[in-house]
C-alpha positions as CSV (number, residue, x, y, z in Angstrom):
1,M,-83.7,213.3,-155.2
2,S,-84.8,213.0,-151.9
3,E,-86.7,209.6,-151.1
4,P,-90.3,209.7,-150.8
5,A,-91.6,209.4,-146.9
6,V,-94.3,207.3,-145.4
7,K,-96.4,209.4,-142.8
8,I,-97.1,207.8,-139.7
9,L,-99.2,209.7,-137.3
10,A,-97.4,212.9,-137.1
11,R,-93.9,211.4,-138.5
12,S,-92.4,211.0,-141.4
13,F,-90.2,208.1,-142.3
14,T,-88.1,207.2,-145.3
15,A,-88.9,204.1,-147.5
16,S,-85.5,203.6,-146.1
17,E,-86.2,203.6,-142.3
18,S,-89.8,202.0,-143.1
19,R,-88.1,199.1,-144.7
20,R,-85.7,198.8,-141.8
21,G,-88.6,198.8,-139.0
22,T,-90.0,196.5,-141.2
23,L,-87.1,194.1,-141.0
24,F,-86.7,194.5,-136.9
25,S,-90.2,193.8,-136.6
26,T,-90.0,190.9,-138.5
27,V,-86.7,189.5,-137.2
28,L,-88.4,190.3,-133.6
29,L,-91.5,188.6,-134.7
30,G,-89.6,185.3,-135.9
31,G,-88.1,184.8,-132.9
32,L,-90.9,184.7,-131.0
33,V,-92.7,182.5,-133.7
34,G,-89.7,180.5,-133.4
35,A,-90.1,180.0,-129.4
36,I,-94.0,179.0,-129.4
37,Y,-93.4,176.1,-132.0
38,A,-90.2,174.9,-130.8
39,A,-92.2,171.9,-130.1
40,V,-94.0,171.4,-133.5
41,L,-90.5,171.8,-135.1
42,R,-88.7,169.8,-133.1
43,S,-90.6,166.8,-133.5
44,M,-91.4,167.6,-137.0
45,A,-87.5,167.6,-137.9
46,Q,-87.3,164.4,-135.9
47,Q,-90.3,162.6,-138.0
48,W,-87.7,163.9,-141.1
49,W,-84.8,162.3,-140.0
50,D,-86.8,158.7,-138.6
51,D,-89.2,158.4,-141.4
52,P,-87.5,157.6,-144.8
53,N,-90.8,159.2,-146.4
54,Y,-89.8,162.6,-145.6
55,G,-86.5,162.3,-145.7
56,H,-86.6,164.8,-148.4
57,A,-88.2,167.6,-146.3
58,L,-84.4,167.8,-144.5
59,L,-84.0,169.4,-148.3
60,V,-86.8,171.9,-148.2
61,P,-85.7,175.0,-145.8
62,V,-82.6,174.7,-147.7
63,F,-84.0,175.3,-151.3
64,V,-86.5,177.8,-149.8
65,A,-83.6,179.8,-148.4
66,Y,-81.6,179.2,-151.7
67,V,-84.6,180.9,-153.6
68,L,-85.3,183.6,-151.2
69,W,-81.3,184.5,-151.6
70,R,-81.6,184.4,-155.5
71,D,-84.6,186.3,-155.9
72,H,-84.0,188.9,-153.0
73,N,-83.5,191.8,-155.3
74,R,-87.0,191.2,-157.1
75,Y,-88.5,190.8,-153.6
76,C,-86.3,194.4,-152.2
77,A,-88.1,196.3,-155.2
78,V,-91.5,195.4,-153.8
79,P,-92.9,198.3,-152.2
80,V,-93.9,197.7,-148.2
81,R,-97.3,198.1,-147.7
82,G,-98.4,196.5,-144.5
83,S,-101.9,195.5,-143.7
84,D,-104.4,195.2,-140.9
85,A,-105.8,192.5,-143.2
86,G,-103.0,189.9,-141.8
87,L,-103.5,190.2,-138.0
88,P,-107.0,187.5,-138.2
89,I,-104.9,185.6,-140.6
90,M,-102.0,185.4,-137.6
91,L,-104.6,184.6,-135.1
92,L,-106.2,181.9,-137.3
93,G,-102.7,180.3,-137.5
94,L,-102.3,180.5,-133.7
95,G,-106.3,179.2,-133.3
96,L,-105.2,176.1,-135.5
97,L,-102.1,175.7,-133.1
98,I,-104.1,175.7,-129.9
99,L,-106.6,173.4,-131.9
100,G,-104.0,171.1,-132.8
101,M,-102.4,170.6,-129.4
102,L,-105.9,170.0,-127.6
103,A,-106.5,167.2,-130.2
104,A,-102.6,166.1,-130.5
105,E,-103.2,166.7,-134.1
106,L,-99.7,167.1,-135.5
107,F,-100.4,168.0,-139.0
108,T,-102.8,171.1,-137.9
109,T,-100.0,172.7,-136.0
110,R,-97.6,172.1,-138.3
111,I,-99.6,173.7,-140.6
112,S,-100.5,176.5,-138.6
113,L,-96.8,177.6,-139.0
114,L,-97.2,178.3,-142.6
115,I,-100.7,179.9,-142.2
116,L,-99.3,182.4,-139.1
117,V,-96.0,183.2,-141.1
118,S,-98.3,184.4,-144.2
119,G,-100.1,186.5,-142.2
120,M,-97.1,188.1,-140.1
121,I,-95.8,189.1,-144.3
122,V,-99.6,190.3,-144.9
123,F,-99.1,192.0,-141.7
124,L,-96.0,193.4,-142.0
125,A,-94.9,194.1,-145.4
126,G,-98.8,193.5,-147.6
127,W,-100.7,191.8,-150.0
128,K,-97.9,192.3,-153.0
129,M,-95.0,191.1,-150.6
130,L,-97.1,187.8,-150.5
131,R,-97.6,187.5,-153.7
132,A,-94.0,188.0,-154.4
133,I,-92.9,185.0,-152.1
134,A,-95.9,182.9,-152.4
135,F,-93.5,180.4,-154.5
136,P,-91.2,180.1,-151.6
137,V,-93.7,180.2,-148.4
138,G,-96.2,177.5,-150.6
139,Y,-92.6,174.9,-151.0
140,L,-92.9,174.7,-147.4
141,V,-95.6,172.0,-147.6
142,F,-93.3,169.5,-148.7
143,M,-91.7,170.1,-145.1
144,I,-95.3,169.0,-143.5
145,P,-96.2,165.7,-143.0
146,L,-99.3,163.7,-144.4
147,P,-101.8,163.3,-142.3
148,A,-101.7,158.8,-141.1
149,L,-105.4,159.2,-142.6
150,V,-104.1,160.9,-146.2
151,Y,-101.1,158.6,-145.9
152,Y,-102.8,155.4,-146.1
153,Q,-105.4,156.1,-147.9
154,L,-102.4,156.8,-150.7
155,T,-100.7,153.7,-149.8
156,F,-103.2,150.6,-150.6
157,P,-104.3,151.7,-153.8
158,L,-100.6,152.6,-154.6
159,Q,-99.7,149.0,-153.3
160,L,-102.6,147.8,-155.7
161,W,-101.4,149.2,-158.6
162,A,-97.7,148.0,-157.9
163,S,-98.4,144.6,-157.8
164,W,-100.8,144.8,-160.4
165,L,-98.0,146.2,-162.9
166,G,-95.5,144.2,-161.4
167,S,-97.6,140.7,-161.9
168,H,-98.5,141.7,-165.7
169,G,-94.7,143.0,-166.7
170,L,-93.6,139.5,-165.2
171,V,-96.3,137.3,-167.4
172,M,-95.5,139.3,-170.4
173,I,-91.6,138.4,-170.4
174,G,-92.1,135.3,-169.3
175,V,-91.5,134.3,-165.4
176,H,-95.0,132.4,-164.1
177,T,-96.1,134.6,-161.6
178,L,-99.4,134.6,-159.5
179,R,-101.0,137.9,-157.9
180,Q,-102.9,137.8,-154.3
181,G,-103.6,140.5,-153.3
182,N,-100.3,143.0,-152.9
183,L,-98.6,139.7,-153.1
184,L,-96.4,138.1,-156.5
185,I,-96.3,134.3,-156.1
186,L,-93.3,133.5,-157.9
187,P,-91.7,129.8,-158.6
188,N,-89.1,130.2,-156.1
189,T,-90.6,133.2,-153.8
190,T,-92.8,135.3,-152.8
191,L,-92.7,139.2,-153.1
192,E,-94.5,141.5,-150.8
193,V,-95.5,144.9,-151.9
194,V,-95.3,146.4,-148.7
195,E,-96.3,150.0,-147.6
196,A,-92.9,151.1,-148.2
197,C,-92.6,149.7,-151.6
198,S,-96.0,151.3,-152.5
199,G,-94.4,154.3,-154.0
200,V,-95.7,156.7,-151.5
201,R,-91.6,157.6,-150.7
202,S,-91.2,158.1,-154.0
203,L,-94.4,159.9,-154.8
204,L,-93.6,162.8,-152.2
205,S,-89.9,163.1,-152.8
206,L,-90.3,163.5,-156.8
207,L,-93.2,166.2,-156.6
208,A,-90.6,168.1,-154.2
209,A,-87.8,167.9,-156.8
210,V,-90.4,168.3,-159.7
211,V,-91.9,171.1,-158.5
212,A,-88.4,172.7,-157.4
213,Y,-86.7,171.9,-161.1
214,G,-90.0,173.4,-162.9
215,Y,-89.7,176.8,-160.7
216,L,-85.9,176.7,-161.3
217,V,-85.7,175.9,-165.4
218,E,-89.1,176.4,-166.7
219,R,-91.3,180.1,-167.1
220,S,-94.2,179.0,-168.5
221,T,-96.9,177.5,-165.2
222,V,-98.9,175.6,-167.7
223,K,-95.7,173.5,-168.3
224,R,-95.1,173.1,-164.8
225,C,-98.4,172.0,-163.7
226,I,-97.9,169.5,-167.0
227,L,-94.7,167.9,-165.1
228,V,-96.4,168.2,-161.6
229,V,-99.5,166.3,-162.9
230,V,-97.4,163.5,-164.8
231,T,-95.3,162.8,-161.7
232,I,-98.2,160.5,-160.8
233,P,-98.1,158.0,-163.4
234,V,-94.3,158.0,-163.8
235,V,-94.2,157.2,-160.4
236,I,-96.6,154.4,-160.8
237,F,-95.4,152.9,-163.4
238,S,-91.5,153.4,-162.6
239,N,-92.8,151.4,-159.1
240,G,-94.3,148.6,-161.3
241,L,-90.5,148.5,-163.5
242,R,-88.8,148.1,-160.0
243,L,-90.8,145.2,-159.1
244,I,-90.6,143.4,-162.3
245,A,-86.7,144.2,-161.7
246,T,-86.9,142.7,-158.2
247,G,-88.4,139.6,-159.5
248,V,-86.2,139.0,-162.2
249,L,-83.1,139.3,-159.6
250,S,-84.9,137.4,-157.4
251,L,-85.5,134.2,-160.0
252,K,-82.1,134.1,-161.8
253,F,-79.7,135.6,-159.5
254,V,-80.2,137.0,-155.9
255,E,-83.3,134.9,-153.6
256,Q,-83.5,137.9,-151.1
257,A,-83.5,141.0,-153.6
258,D,-86.5,142.1,-152.1
259,S,-84.8,143.3,-149.1
260,G,-81.5,144.7,-147.7
261,S,-79.1,146.8,-150.1
262,I,-80.0,145.2,-153.3
263,H,-83.6,146.3,-152.2
264,T,-82.3,150.2,-151.7
265,L,-80.3,150.6,-154.6
266,L,-83.2,149.2,-157.1
267,G,-85.5,152.0,-155.0
268,L,-82.8,154.6,-155.7
269,A,-82.0,153.7,-159.4
270,F,-86.1,153.7,-160.6
271,C,-86.9,156.6,-159.0
272,L,-83.6,158.7,-160.8
273,L,-85.2,157.0,-163.7
274,A,-88.9,158.5,-163.0
275,F,-86.9,161.8,-162.7
276,L,-84.7,161.6,-165.8
277,S,-87.9,160.7,-167.6
278,I,-89.8,163.8,-166.1
279,I,-86.5,165.8,-167.3
280,L,-87.3,164.1,-171.1
281,M,-90.8,165.3,-170.9
282,H,-89.9,168.6,-169.9
283,S,-88.0,168.4,-173.1
284,L,-90.5,167.3,-175.4
285,L,-92.7,169.9,-174.2
286,R,-90.5,172.7,-175.1
287,R,-89.8,171.2,-178.3
288,L,-93.9,171.1,-178.7
289,S,-94.2,174.5,-177.4
290,A,-91.2,175.9,-180.1
291,R,-93.2,175.0,-182.8
292,R,-96.4,176.3,-181.6
293,I,-98.0,172.7,-181.6
294,L,-99.0,172.9,-178.0
295,I,-98.6,174.7,-174.9
296,P,-98.3,178.3,-174.6
297,E,-95.3,179.9,-173.5
298,N,-97.6,181.6,-170.3
C-alpha cells in the first residue's frame, strides 16, 4: 500500500518526505532562533547558576527533553499539517523580544522565546502538533525567572506567614517568643525571616517538581490540578515548621542554627518533607477516587 501523498503546488510529496522536510525546516529555524536568542539564553543560564531561587531551572530543559523522548512515538503519529496562523504568533514573539530589549526587561525577552517556539510549531506542523506537545512546551515556563515585581510581591507575604506560623508554633511548644514583623525574638537569640527564608525558593522548586510528578504518574487532570493547588499551603506550613525547628535548635543546642550548614540542611529536609506530603496526598486522592467518594478519574 503506497503512502498518502501531499500535494504542494504542482508536485506531490509522500507523508514521510513531508515529515523529513518539516524536520529540516525545524533544524534550520532552530539554529536561527539559537543565534537570535544566544544572549538571552546565556543571561538566563547564568541566573540559574548564580541565583539559588532558580537552581531547579537547570533541570527543566533536561526533563522536557526526557518527555519528548519518552512520548516520541505518540508525537510521530500526529499528522503534520503546517498552518500559516503560526506566522503572526512568530512575529508576536519577535516583537516582544525587540520590546524587551529596548526596555531592558528580561522577563519579556525570555517569555518571547516560548511564544516564538509555539508559533514555529504551528507554522511547521500545525495546531494538532502544538496540542500534542503542549505540556513539554508549557513546562518550559518553569525555567524563566519571575519578574522582580512579582517576586517581591510573593516574598513579603510569605515572610509574614512564615514568621507568624513560626512564632505561634514556638509558643505552643513552650518557647517564649516575641514576634515583631519578620523578627522572632527568643530568650537567647533573634531569628530574622529574610527573603531567602520566605519560602519562595521552596515554592518555585516544589511547583516544578509537583507538576512533573503529576504528569508522569497521574492521568487525571483534576487530580493534577489539586496537587498543584495544595502545594502552596504545604510549602507555607513546612516553612513554618522549619522556623520552629530552627528556634528549638538555636535555644537548646546551636545558637547559630539560623545560618551556615545547619540552616541549609534544615531547608533541604523540610523541602523534602513537603514533597513527601504531596505524594501522600496523591495516594489519598487515588484511594478516594477508587472508592468513588471524590475526584473523577478524568
